N, C-alpha and C positions, 0 to 999 in steps of 0.2 A: 591555467587561467583557469579551468573549470573549478578547482578549487578555492580561488580566489572570489569567483562570482557567488560560489556555495557560501563563502563566508560573510559576505558582504549581504546576500539576500536573505541568509535567515539570521542575521544580526537585525537586519532593518524588519523584519517581519514580526520579530519576536518582539522588539521596543513596538510597533505600531500597533500589533496585537494583545497588547498588554489588558488592557480593560474588557476585550472579548475574554480571554484567558481568565482574569482574575472571575468575573460572571459565571462562566462556565465550571469553575472551581469550586464557588460558593452553591453553586445548584446541585452539583452531585455532591458535595457535602453534606446536605440537607435532605436528598432524596434517595431513592434507591436502597441500596444497600451501604450508603455513602463511602463509598469507594471511587478515590479520587484518579489513580492512575492505574493504569495497567502494562504491567512488564512481561516482554515473552522473549524466549531466547530464539533469534534469528541468524539466518545462515550470511554473514557476510562477505567483507573483499577475502579473497583466498581462503577461503572457507572457513574463517575467522568468525565465530558464534560472538554476539551482542546482545544488549539487552535493547528491544525494541520499544519506545515509549507511546504509550497511546492515553488516551481519556480512556477511563472504564465507560464500558458500554452493555456489557452482559454480567449474567450472575457469576458469583464467585465458583472459580470450581470449573467453569464452563467447557472445559477440553473431555474431563471425563462424564458429560454428558450430551443427548442430542447427538446431533453428525461430528462431532469432537472438533477437529481443528479447522472442519469447514463450517462456515456459516449459509445459512438460506434464506430465502425470502422469506418474510414474517416467523421469522425463527424465535420459538415460544423463550428462548435464554437472555433476548436481549430486552434489555429494560426499557420503559416508556420514555424519557429523555435520551437517552442510550438512541432508539431510532432516530429521533432528530438529528443529533450528530452525527448517526453514519450516512443520514442523508444527505448532510450537508458537508461532509467529508470535514466537520470540526474536530472530531476527534483525531483526526492524524496528524493535528498542529505541534502537539508535544514532540514530534519528533525535528521539528524544528530544531532542538538541543541535540538529537542525534547527530543532523548535520554539523551544528556549530562546531562539535565535538570532533568531527571526522571519519563516523563511523557511517555515515550515509551520504548521498549528494542529493540536491534538489532533484533531479532527473539523474534516472540509471534502472537497470532489473530491479523488479520490487525484490525486496527480501523475505525470503520465504521461512515457514516453519521447518525445520529440521527435516520432520516427517515428510512434508509434500517435497522438500528440495531433495529430498532421495529417491523422488519418482523422477530427476533428472537421469540420464546417463553420466557417466563417469565423464565423456566427451564433452558434455554440453556443461556439466558442471563446472568444468574446468576454463571453460570459455566464459559463462557467466560470472564467475566470482572472481574473474581478472580484475573489474573493476568497483566499485561503490556501488553498492545498493542504492536503489533513489527511491525518494517520497513518490515521487510521478515516472512516470514512462510510457513506452508506447506500449507493452503488452499492460499494463494499469490501465491505459485508455483504454484500449479493444475489450476487455475484458471489467468493464467499470461495472455491468451487470452481470457478474458472474454468481452473485446470490439468486439472481431469479434463474438461472442457468442449470443450480444445480437444485431448483425447487422438482419437487414430487417425482424426483428420483430415486428408484430402491434403495440403491449403495453411492452415497454420493463421493466417498472416497474414490469408488471404482471408477467413476463419472470423472472424478478430478484428475485420476490420472491417465485414464484411457483417452479423454475428450479434449480436455483443455491442457493438461502439461506437454503434448507434443506441438500444438501449435504457439503458446505461452514461450516455448525455448525456440524456437525458428524467430519469432519476433525478439526475446531478448538478444538473441546471439545475432540478428541482423542490427541491433541497436549497436551493440560491443564492437563488430565490424566496420561500421560506419560514423562511429562516435566522432563528433565535433562540436567546436562552440553554435552552429548552424543551426544545427539538430537540436544542440541542448535549448537554444532559445525558442527554437519551435514548438517542442513539446512543451515548454512552461506555458506558452501562450495556449494550446490546444487542450491543454488541462483547465486551462481557468474558461476557456469555452465551453468543456463539456461539463464543468461544475455549472454553469449558467446554464449551460441549454442540453442539458443528458439525454435527451434522444434525439440530437443532429448526428448527423452519416459523417462521420470526419473524414472518410476516404475520399471526399471532395477537398479535402485539404491535405490529403496525406495519401499522394499517389502509388506509393511502395507498399501500402496496405491492398490485399487481395481480396 
């Protein structure tokens, strides 16, 4: 049933957002490094890798510069128009095609880079990868300010692995173990709320979050 809603919502969203997608494509083709899409290997369902699609927001070869696979707040690798896309989350819109193709869901564990996924224990990896990864999800909402958390730390990779990964694993596993249509729609609504009101305390709306 969730897959049915994924197809329905992604199709409708793509149709409705065509004008915005065209505008973003035109701006990207005329600014920065004139790169439109960014494709990166991410870990999907059953640990099968897929190419996640985003609008390009950073310098080419950014993974081999600065903080590597971790993005920091005010990261020098993020291009001017890219900052706007990242702040509004519009850079994530191309993932609607990943959802339509069945590689992702609207809601699910966030698909991680292979390196970051390796930070999970084998047990956590098995549970988290048992369902399709999501455009948004419980951990994505809780850690929506992840870039700010990683700012001004000596070793972003170490901080991500030791501080963020364990909490993300708990949240992702909780979602997998409690997955339902009710939770699916609740997290869709919460995603829209935090995009419009980024500073809102979602604990008021999600008692499961401690």
